[in-house]
DRENBA-952037 format. One record per residue (C-alpha): z, x, y; residue number from 1; residue in one letter; chain. Coordinates in nm, 4 decimals, decimal comma, always signed. Example, Ala and Ser with C-alpha at 12.3 -4.5 7.8 and 13.67 -1.06 7.14 Angstrom:
BEGIN
<rec <+0,7800; +1,2300; -0,4500>; 1; "A"; "A">
<rec <+0,7140; +1,3670; -0,1060>; 2; "S"; "A">
***
This chain:
BEGIN
<rec <+8,5507; +30,3292; +11,2218>; 1; "M"; "A">
<rec <+8,3071; +30,5147; +11,4389>; 2; "T"; "A">
<rec <+7,9302; +30,5279; +11,4258>; 3; "V"; "A">
<rec <+7,7672; +30,8589; +11,5073>; 4; "S"; "A">
<rec <+7,4220; +31,0109; +11,4857>; 5; "K"; "A">
<rec <+7,3576; +31,2458; +11,1961>; 6; "A"; "A">
<rec <+7,2922; +31,6131; +11,2691>; 7; "H"; "A">
<rec <+6,9184; +31,5821; +11,2028>; 8; "R"; "A">
<rec <+6,7035; +31,2825; +11,2815>; 9; "G"; "A">
<rec <+6,8182; +30,9583; +11,4355>; 10; "M"; "A">
<rec <+7,0035; +30,8168; +11,1339>; 11; "T"; "A">
<rec <+7,3394; +30,6665; +11,2224>; 12; "R"; "A">
<rec <+7,6300; +30,7301; +10,9891>; 13; "V"; "A">
<rec <+7,9512; +30,5290; +10,9800>; 14; "A"; "A">
<rec <+8,2641; +30,7410; +10,9467>; 15; "S"; "A">
<rec <+8,6282; +30,6514; +10,9140>; 16; "L"; "A">
<rec <+8,9123; +30,8613; +11,0511>; 17; "K"; "A">
<rec <+9,2528; +30,9277; +10,8979>; 18; "C"; "A">
<rec <+9,5166; +30,6903; +11,0300>; 19; "L"; "A">
<rec <+9,7645; +30,9797; +11,0627>; 20; "H"; "A">
<rec <+9,5801; +31,2852; +11,1947>; 21; "C"; "A">
<rec <+9,2441; +31,1264; +11,2960>; 22; "E"; "A">
<rec <+9,0420; +31,3753; +11,0888>; 23; "T"; "A">
<rec <+8,7277; +31,2487; +10,9160>; 24; "K"; "A">
<rec <+8,7776; +31,0771; +10,5792>; 25; "L"; "A">
<rec <+8,5632; +31,1634; +10,2780>; 26; "K"; "A">
<rec <+8,4680; +30,9188; +10,0012>; 27; "I"; "A">
<rec <+8,6045; +31,0658; +9,6766>; 28; "R"; "A">
<rec <+8,5180; +30,7870; +9,4322>; 29; "T"; "A">
<rec <+8,3439; +30,4516; +9,4507>; 30; "S"; "A">
<rec <+8,2958; +30,1561; +9,2212>; 31; "R"; "A">
<rec <+8,0525; +29,8672; +9,2699>; 32; "V"; "A">
<rec <+8,2352; +29,5428; +9,1958>; 33; "V"; "A">
<rec <+7,9464; +29,3061; +9,2708>; 34; "V"; "A">
<rec <+7,6145; +29,3844; +9,4452>; 35; "P"; "A">
<rec <+7,7687; +29,3069; +9,7864>; 36; "T"; "A">
<rec <+8,1099; +29,4757; +9,7366>; 37; "L"; "A">
<rec <+8,2152; +29,8336; +9,6612>; 38; "A"; "A">
<rec <+8,5684; +29,9706; +9,6308>; 39; "Q"; "A">
<rec <+8,6203; +30,3299; +9,7451>; 40; "V"; "A">
<rec <+8,8940; +30,5906; +9,7490>; 41; "N"; "A">
<rec <+8,9046; +30,7955; +10,0685>; 42; "L"; "A">
<rec <+9,0675; +31,1342; +10,1278>; 43; "Q"; "A">
<rec <+9,1491; +31,3047; +10,4567>; 44; "C"; "A">
<rec <+8,9510; +31,6266; +10,5009>; 45; "E"; "A">
<rec <+9,2530; +31,7908; +10,6670>; 46; "N"; "A">
<rec <+9,4184; +31,9705; +10,3737>; 47; "L"; "A">
<rec <+9,7530; +31,9873; +10,5546>; 48; "E"; "A">
<rec <+9,7544; +31,6065; +10,5927>; 49; "C"; "A">
<rec <+9,6207; +31,5109; +10,2496>; 50; "G"; "A">
<rec <+9,6388; +31,1335; +10,3045>; 51; "A"; "A">
<rec <+9,4430; +30,9115; +10,0663>; 52; "T"; "A">
<rec <+9,3399; +30,5495; +10,1118>; 53; "Y"; "A">
<rec <+9,1757; +30,2650; +9,9242>; 54; "G"; "A">
<rec <+8,9086; +30,0595; +10,0982>; 55; "A"; "A">
<rec <+8,6377; +29,8054; +10,0314>; 56; "A"; "A">
<rec <+8,2896; +29,7922; +10,1803>; 57; "F"; "A">
<rec <+8,1306; +29,4491; +10,1826>; 58; "E"; "A">
<rec <+7,7891; +29,3310; +10,2917>; 59; "I"; "A">
<rec <+7,8662; +28,9943; +10,4486>; 60; "T"; "A">
<rec <+7,5290; +28,8676; +10,5743>; 61; "H"; "A">
<rec <+7,1650; +28,9554; +10,6160>; 62; "G"; "A">
<rec <+6,9921; +29,0064; +10,9504>; 63; "I"; "A">
<rec <+6,6358; +29,0374; +10,8226>; 64; "S"; "A">
<rec <+6,5073; +28,9580; +10,4746>; 65; "A"; "A">
<rec <+6,3733; +29,2339; +10,2546>; 66; "G"; "A">
<rec <+6,0226; +29,2183; +10,1073>; 67; "V"; "A">
<rec <+6,1513; +29,2233; +9,7489>; 68; "S"; "A">
<rec <+6,4728; +29,0203; +9,7256>; 69; "P"; "A">
<rec <+6,6974; +29,0857; +9,4280>; 70; "R"; "A">
<rec <+6,7560; +28,7949; +9,1934>; 71; "E"; "A">
<rec <+7,1140; +28,6702; +9,2021>; 72; "G"; "A">
<rec <+7,1898; +28,8062; +9,5497>; 73; "V"; "A">
<rec <+7,2226; +28,5156; +9,7901>; 74; "D"; "A">
<rec <+7,3264; +28,6214; +10,1406>; 75; "L"; "A">
<rec <+7,3755; +28,4065; +10,4452>; 76; "R"; "A">
<rec <+7,1045; +28,5043; +10,6944>; 77; "M"; "A">
<rec <+7,1957; +28,5477; +11,0594>; 78; "V"; "A">
<rec <+6,9333; +28,6065; +11,3283>; 79; "P"; "A">
<rec <+6,9758; +28,9192; +11,5415>; 80; "P"; "A">
<rec <+7,1599; +28,8693; +11,8676>; 81; "R"; "A">
<rec <+6,9462; +28,8098; +12,1713>; 82; "R"; "A">
<rec <+7,0491; +28,9782; +12,4939>; 83; "P"; "A">
<rec <+7,2243; +28,7409; +12,7299>; 84; "I"; "A">
<rec <+7,0726; +28,7603; +13,0782>; 85; "P"; "A">
<rec <+7,3002; +28,8409; +13,3683>; 86; "A"; "A">
<rec <+7,3435; +28,5698; +13,6312>; 87; "N"; "A">
<rec <+7,0987; +28,7393; +13,8650>; 88; "D"; "A">
<rec <+6,8349; +28,7719; +13,5880>; 89; "D"; "A">
<rec <+6,8081; +28,3957; +13,5334>; 90; "I"; "A">
<rec <+6,6094; +28,3371; +13,8492>; 91; "G"; "A">
<rec <+6,6854; +28,2597; +14,2054>; 92; "H"; "A">
<rec <+6,9476; +27,9863; +14,2239>; 93; "Q"; "A">
<rec <+7,0444; +27,8228; +14,5491>; 94; "V"; "A">
<rec <+7,4145; +27,7478; +14,5809>; 95; "V"; "A">
<rec <+7,5117; +27,4953; +14,8473>; 96; "A"; "A">
<rec <+7,8294; +27,6153; +15,0200>; 97; "C"; "A">
<rec <+8,0141; +27,5291; +15,3344>; 98; "A"; "A">
<rec <+7,9720; +27,7963; +15,6054>; 99; "P"; "A">
<rec <+8,3311; +27,9191; +15,5663>; 100; "E"; "A">
<rec <+8,3016; +27,9663; +15,1868>; 101; "V"; "A">
<rec <+8,1384; +28,2789; +15,0469>; 102; "A"; "A">
<rec <+7,8622; +28,2232; +14,7872>; 103; "P"; "A">
<rec <+7,9364; +28,2966; +14,4218>; 104; "L"; "A">
<rec <+7,8820; +28,6564; +14,3188>; 105; "A"; "A">
<rec <+7,6091; +28,7425; +14,0665>; 106; "A"; "A">
<rec <+7,8768; +28,8500; +13,8182>; 107; "N"; "A">
<rec <+8,0678; +28,5240; +13,8404>; 108; "D"; "A">
<rec <+8,3931; +28,5837; +13,6554>; 109; "D"; "A">
<rec <+8,5970; +28,2799; +13,7447>; 110; "G"; "A">
<rec <+8,8542; +28,2743; +14,0202>; 111; "R"; "A">
<rec <+8,7720; +28,6310; +14,1282>; 112; "Y"; "A">
<rec <+8,4051; +28,5505; +14,1868>; 113; "S"; "A">
<rec <+8,3898; +28,5594; +14,5669>; 114; "E"; "A">
<rec <+8,1393; +28,8043; +14,7091>; 115; "A"; "A">
<rec <+8,3081; +29,1257; +14,8143>; 116; "V"; "A">
***
């Protein structure tokens, strides 16, 4: 699945591509099973390919609560991810090293972390 900006405005639209020819898939039919789950039938827009697929779209969790929650819909709420600071954004850290050992690089990635 890819996420792309719509032609007008800044709305992002999720689109799926055909597994065979990688042309955009179009939703032909959909059916809501429960408020958090919809089943869809997808069709490749490439007429020469003509592949069709079945898929399900599920809302798994909430990130922010709405102002008018729907009765009977109980979603697990997850806070938005916070950016993780890079090693050099944490603050100045002093690393005690022997003179012959290079200090750890700011992007410490394990055994390849010597300063280059």
